[in-house]
Structures are given as C-alpha cells and as structure tokens.
C-alpha positions in Angstrom: 125.5 100.3 79.1 128.0 100.2 82.0 127.0 99.0 85.5 129.8 99.0 88.0 132.9 97.5 86.2 130.8 95.6 83.7 129.7 96.6 80.2 126.4 95.2 78.8 125.8 95.9 75.1 123.4 93.2 74.0 121.2 90.5 75.6 124.0 88.0 74.8 126.1 89.7 77.5 123.5 88.7 80.1 123.2 85.2 81.6 120.3 82.9 80.8 120.1 81.6 84.3 119.5 84.2 87.0 119.0 84.1 90.8 115.9 86.0 91.8 114.8 87.9 94.9 111.0 87.9 95.0 110.0 91.0 96.9 106.5 92.5 96.7 106.4 96.3 96.1 110.0 96.5 95.1 110.8 98.2 91.8 114.2 98.2 90.0 114.5 99.9 86.7 117.5 100.2 84.3 120.2 102.6 85.5 118.5 103.1 88.9 119.9 102.0 92.2 118.1 99.9 94.8 119.5 99.5 98.3 118.6 96.2 100.1 119.0 94.9 103.6 119.6 91.1 103.3 119.2 88.9 106.4 117.4 85.7 105.4 119.9 82.8 105.1 118.7 81.8 101.6 119.2 85.4 100.3 122.6 85.7 102.0 123.5 82.6 100.1 122.2 84.3 96.9 124.4 87.3 97.4 127.4 85.1 98.1 126.7 83.2 94.8 126.2 86.4 92.9 129.5 87.8 94.2 131.3 84.6 93.1 129.6 84.7 89.7 128.0 87.3 87.4 127.1 89.7 90.2 123.6 89.8 88.7 120.4 89.3 90.7 116.9 89.5 89.4 114.4 91.5 91.3 110.9 90.2 90.7 107.5 90.5 92.4 105.4 87.6 93.5 102.5 87.0 91.0 99.4 89.3 91.8 97.3 86.3 92.8 99.9 84.6 94.9 98.9 84.3 98.6 100.9 86.7 100.8 101.9 83.9 103.2 102.8 81.4 100.6 106.3 80.0 101.3 107.1 79.7 97.6 104.7 82.1 95.7 104.3 82.1 91.9 106.4 84.8 90.3 105.4 87.6 88.0 106.3 87.3 84.4 108.7 90.2 84.2 111.5 91.3 86.5 114.6 93.4 86.3 118.2 92.3 86.6 120.6 94.4 88.7 124.3 94.3 89.1 125.6 94.1 92.7 127.6 97.3 92.8 127.6 97.9 96.6 128.3 95.5 99.4 128.8 95.8 103.1 128.8 93.3 106.0 127.2 94.6 109.2 128.8 92.3 111.7 125.4 91.0 112.9 124.9 88.6 110.0 123.3 91.0 107.5 124.5 92.3 104.1 123.7 95.8 103.0 123.8 95.7 99.2 123.0 98.0 96.3 121.8 96.8 92.9 122.2 98.9 89.8 119.4 98.1 87.3 120.7 96.7 84.0 117.8 95.4 82.0 114.3 93.8 82.4 113.8 90.2 81.6 110.8 87.9 80.9 110.8 84.7 83.0 110.8 81.7 80.7 110.5 79.1 83.5 111.6 78.7 87.0 114.6 76.3 87.2 114.6 73.2 89.4 117.6 74.5 91.3 119.3 72.8 94.3 120.3 76.2 95.8 118.3 77.6 98.7 117.4 80.6 96.6 115.2 80.5 93.5 116.6 80.7 89.9 114.9 81.3 86.6 115.6 81.1 82.9 115.6 84.8 81.9 115.0 86.1 78.4 116.2 89.7 77.9 115.6 89.9 74.1 112.2 91.7 74.5 113.9 94.5 76.5 117.2 94.9 74.6 116.5 98.6 74.3 117.0 98.8 78.1 120.7 98.6 77.5 120.8 101.9 75.5 121.0 104.8 77.9 118.5 107.5 77.2 116.5 105.4 74.7 113.1 106.9 73.9 113.7 110.1 75.9 112.6 112.3 73.0 109.1 110.7 72.9 108.3 111.4 76.6 105.8 114.2 77.5 108.1 115.7 80.1 105.8 118.7 80.7 102.8 116.4 81.3 104.9 114.3 83.7 106.0 117.3 85.7 102.5 118.7 85.8 101.2 115.4 87.4 104.2 115.4 89.8 103.5 118.9 90.9 99.8 118.2 91.4 100.6 115.2 93.5 103.0 117.2 95.7 100.4 120.0 96.1 97.7 117.5 97.0 99.9 116.0 99.7 101.4 119.2 101.0 104.9 118.2 99.9 107.7 120.0 98.1 110.7 119.0 95.9 114.0 120.3 94.9 112.8 121.7 91.7 116.2 122.9 90.6 117.5 119.3 90.6 114.2 118.0 89.0 114.5 120.4 86.1 118.1 119.6 85.5 117.6 115.8 85.5 117.8 113.9 82.3 114.4 112.7 81.2 115.2 109.0 81.7 116.5 109.6 85.1 113.4 111.7 86.0 110.9 109.1 84.8 112.6 106.2 86.4 113.3 108.0 89.7 109.7 109.2 90.0 108.5 105.6 89.3 110.7 104.1 92.0 109.8 106.8 94.6 106.1 106.6 93.9 104.0 105.4 96.9 101.8 103.0 94.9 101.2 99.3 95.5 102.6 96.2 94.0 100.1 96.1 91.0 101.0 99.6 90.0 104.7 99.0 90.4 104.4 95.9 88.2 102.6 98.0 85.5 105.4 100.6 85.6 108.0 97.8 85.2 106.2 96.1 82.3 105.6 99.4 80.4 107.5 98.6 77.2 109.4 101.8 76.8 110.1 105.1 78.6 107.2 106.9 76.9 104.7 104.3 78.0 106.2 104.2 81.5 105.8 107.9 81.9 102.2 107.8 80.6 101.5 104.9 82.9 102.8 106.9 85.9 100.8 110.0 84.9 97.6 107.9 84.6 98.1 106.2 88.0 98.8 109.6 89.6 95.8 111.2 88.0 93.6 108.4 89.1 95.0 108.6 92.7 94.3 112.3 92.7 90.8 111.9 91.4 90.0 109.3 94.1 91.3 111.8 96.7 89.1 114.6 95.3 86.1 112.2 95.3 86.6 111.2 98.9 86.6 114.9 99.8 83.3 115.5 98.1 84.8 117.0 94.9 85.0 115.7 91.4 84.3 112.0 90.6 85.6 109.9 87.8 83.2 109.4 84.8 
C-alpha cells in the first residue's frame, strides 16, 4: 500500500521500534486519516522524531483496566501505525498533524527508551493483510452493515449523504463507519482488534444493534433476551 510518499508492501517495510501515542477513544485503521492536535511537550518531541525518521507513529489506547489518571498507563496489546502525511505549525506551540493508517501491530514489549515519549517493539506480521488495499471486501455483508447504519441514523434523527455512502468502496465504508462511531474505548478496541474486514463489519453491526436494543429497552420497548 502507499501512504504519502512511502510504499509498504510487507511487514519487513515497517520498523520494529515504534513511537506510540496513547490516546483513549482514538481509532486509526488502515487507509483512514486521523487529524490530531499535538500540544504536550513529549508528543511535540515525538512528532519531531517521526519527521526526522520513519514518519510513523503508533496510535494505541491505554489498557482497559489502566487508571484514567495514571501518568504512565499500561498499554493495550494492539495498536495501528500511521504515517505522518500532514503537518502544520500553529504559531502558538502546537502541531496540527494528520496520520494515514498503514497497518495494525501487536506490541511485543514497551522499550526502555530515554526519549520523553514512549516506544514499543511492534510486530506487524499478524496483520500483514492490512497492507493489501481492499483485502476481504468480498466477504463483507454490505447490505447488513447499511441496514444497521440506517437504523442507527433513524433512531437518532440523523441523516447521511446516501449517494456518497452507496458509491464508497466497501473497505472505505466499513472503516469510516467504525472511526465515526460514537462508541467508547472498549468498543473502539474491539473494532481495531477484529482480525479482518468481515469481522470488523460484523463487530460494528453487533455493537450498533446492542446499542439500539438498549435504547428501545429504556423507552419501554423490546428487551434483550
């Protein structure tokens, strides 16, 4: 796959050591874009290092049982590497950046780094298929996904640009809906860790249907069995 000016064909094209940005509720998936407002000194240093090196940053959530106020929370097992494809200095000490998702990784171990930002040993082998655009699209129940999406919009009095939705490639549609979904950190991690596109779509549909069922139950309607 191509991200920015770089071509990544196999896990061997990706670095074993990766700077990481732990951020609860943030989801980056292959071939999606994530805008970030960077202002903490340690993460400004991380961006500087990425610009001077591989331009790759790993987005990863704190572990589910990590205290919210922990200064150095344990990390989740799986994150996603993104290439820094957009960069802007604001003039007031911040960076506005955009990461383009490349591939997911499993954290082997956190490195004993001397940098102010955290680094991990990243293993991309398990998710090598992330580097193949459109991989697994044919197995996705696109109609079921759209049905759940429409039900969610109807339940929340929302609308969508259906012309664009219907024209979108299946991979783009699945990943965009996952990233835009309003669910919490555990659900976002489940979507990230879903092995392939089919499983990710099924996971999103299941989460959405559960959310809708809970809403109906709170209104005195149907309840889950």
